[in-house]
N, C-alpha and C positions, 0 to 999 in steps of 0.2 A: 290282585287277590293275594299273591304271595307276600307282597309287602304288608298287607293288612294282617295276614296270619302271623308274620314275623313280629309285628308290633304287639299283637295280642300275646304272643309267646313271651316277648321281653317284659311286657307288663305283668304277666303271671309270675315270671321268675323274680321280678323286682319285688312284688308283693310278698311272695313266699320268703324271699331272702330277707326282706325287712322284718317280717314276722319272726323269723329265726333269730335275727340279730337282737330284737327286743327280748325274746325269750332267753337268749344267751346273756344279755346285759343284766336281766333280772336275776338270773342264777348267779352271775359273777358277783352282783351286789350282795346277794344272800350269803355266798361263800366268803366274801370279803368281811362281812360282819362276823361270821363264825371264826374266820382266821384272826380277826382282831382280838376277840375274846380269848382265843387260844394263845395269842402272842402275849396278852396281859397275864394270863395264867402262868406262862413259862418264863416271864420276865425275870431276869437276874437282878433283883433289887439289892441295893447297897444301904448302909445305915443313913445315907443322905436322902433316900427316897421316902415319901410318905407311905403309910401303911396301906394295905389292901382295902381295909374298911374305910379309912379316911379318904382314900382316892375315890371310892364309890360315893361317899358322902358329898364330895365336891362335885362329882358328876350329877348327882341328884339335885343339888342346890342350883347348879347352872341351868339344868333343864327345867326344874320346877319353877324357877323365877323367870324363865324365858330370856335369860341374859343374852345380850347381843355382842358386847365388847368387853373382853376381860383382860386382866393383867395378872401374871404370875411372877413373883419376885423369887427367884431361886429355882432354876429348871432341873438341876442335876442332869441325869441322862434321860429325862423325859417321861418318867412313869406317871406322874401327876398330870403332866400336859396331855398325855395320850388319853387319859380318862376324862379330863375336862374337854379335850378336843372332840371326843365323841359327842358330848352334849352340845357343844357349840356348833358342830356340824348339823345336829338335829334342829337347833333353833335358828339356823341360818346366820350364825354369828362368827366372831373371830377372837382368838386368844393370842396375846403377845406374852411370850415367856422370856424372862431376862436371866442371863447366866454370865458370871464373870470368868469362869474357867474355860479356856479355849478347847481343851479336850472334852469337857462335858458338853459344850456347845456342839462339837462335832458329833458326839454320840447321840445327843438329843435330836439333832436334825436327821441323822441316819435312822433312828428309831421311828421318828414321825413319818419319814418317807416309806419305811417298811409297812406301815399300816395305812398309807395313803391319806395322812392327815396334814401333810406339809402345805396344803393350800388353805387349811383352816387354822393352823397354828404357825406363828412366826417366832422363831427363836432368835433373840437379839443378844449379841455378844458384848460384854463390857460391864463395868461397875454400874449397878442399878442406880446409884446416887447420881450418875452422870447420864445414863440413858433414859431414865424416867422423864426428865424434863423435856425430852425430845418427842415423846409420844403426844400426838395431837388428838383433839376431839374429846368426847365424853365417854365414860366407862360406867358399867353397871355391875361388874363383878371383879373382886380382887382377892388373890390368895398370896399371903406373905409367908415365905419359908426360907429365909436367908440368914444373915448375921443378926443374931437375936438383939444385941444392944442397939441395932440400927432400925428396928421396926418402926419406931415413931418417925424417924427421918424419912424412911421410905413412904410412910403413910402421908406425911405432910406434903410430899411432892405429888402424891396421887390425889389427895383430898379435893383440890380445886377442880379436878376433872370428873368428880363423881356426880352422877345423876341422882336425884331423889329416888329412893327405892333401891339404891345399890346395896349389894351384900359384900361385906368385907370379912374375910376369914384369916385368922392368924394361927400358925402351927406351933406346937411345942410350948403352949402357954402355961402349962402346969409345972413341968420340970425346969423350964427356963423363965419362970415368972419374975424372978428377981432381976434378971438381965433386961427384961422388957417392961419393967414396972411403969415407966412413963407412958408407954404405948397403951397398956391396959387401963391405967388410971384415966387417960385422956378419953378413951372410948366409953368407959363405964360411967364417967362423971359428966360427959357432954350431953346436953339436952337434945342434941341433933341425932343421937344414935340410941337404938335399943341394942343391948349387948348381953349375950349369955356365954358362959364358959362351960363346955361339956367335956367329960372324960370320954373321948371318942373311940379309943382303941386300947385294949390291954396289951397289945403287942409291944408297945414302947412305954406302957404305963404313963401315958401323957394325954394331952387334950387339945381342943381347938377353941378359939374365941370366934363367935359368929355375931356380926353386927349388921344392923339394918339402918340405912340412912333415912331418917324421917323427913328431913327437909334440907 
């Protein structure tokens, strides 16, 4: 009888404890979301970072298209990667962000860890022209924000890996249009892509190119 009572007591404690754990986990997740948004709000951005509005645009594009595998060329300290990472977490996808500066890589990885996105976003150190060919599989989202004269070189390395329906975004395409003319001409004239250039944010008086891979 005593043993039966003990088993019942243990079972009750286990059920209550498990329920409390679930409630705690749910609250922690809720707080984590709030903490992320606060982290983004307080983020010490540099001129290398994308603007707040553009970062949100990227997040919406990833989530709105249901993208599963993305590439960012030019991480800086991770402001854009964090915003896109939130969307990739929601879609169940993954983002690879590439950065040449060892210090920026360190900062980016630290920031991703602070917002618990280091499992969703992988920061790869090295020259993108050398690291891009090593990425395997297909991709359905690309954001390029690195050396302007090399945009087409980056894209040519990525293009064979793009799925139909992929979205490609280029940053600074208004103020740096001359430096990346070959990239813009290629996307605007190719029958394989629909492309639009938008003045996305007045913060830098600049814009984005947004392309959709038709086939």
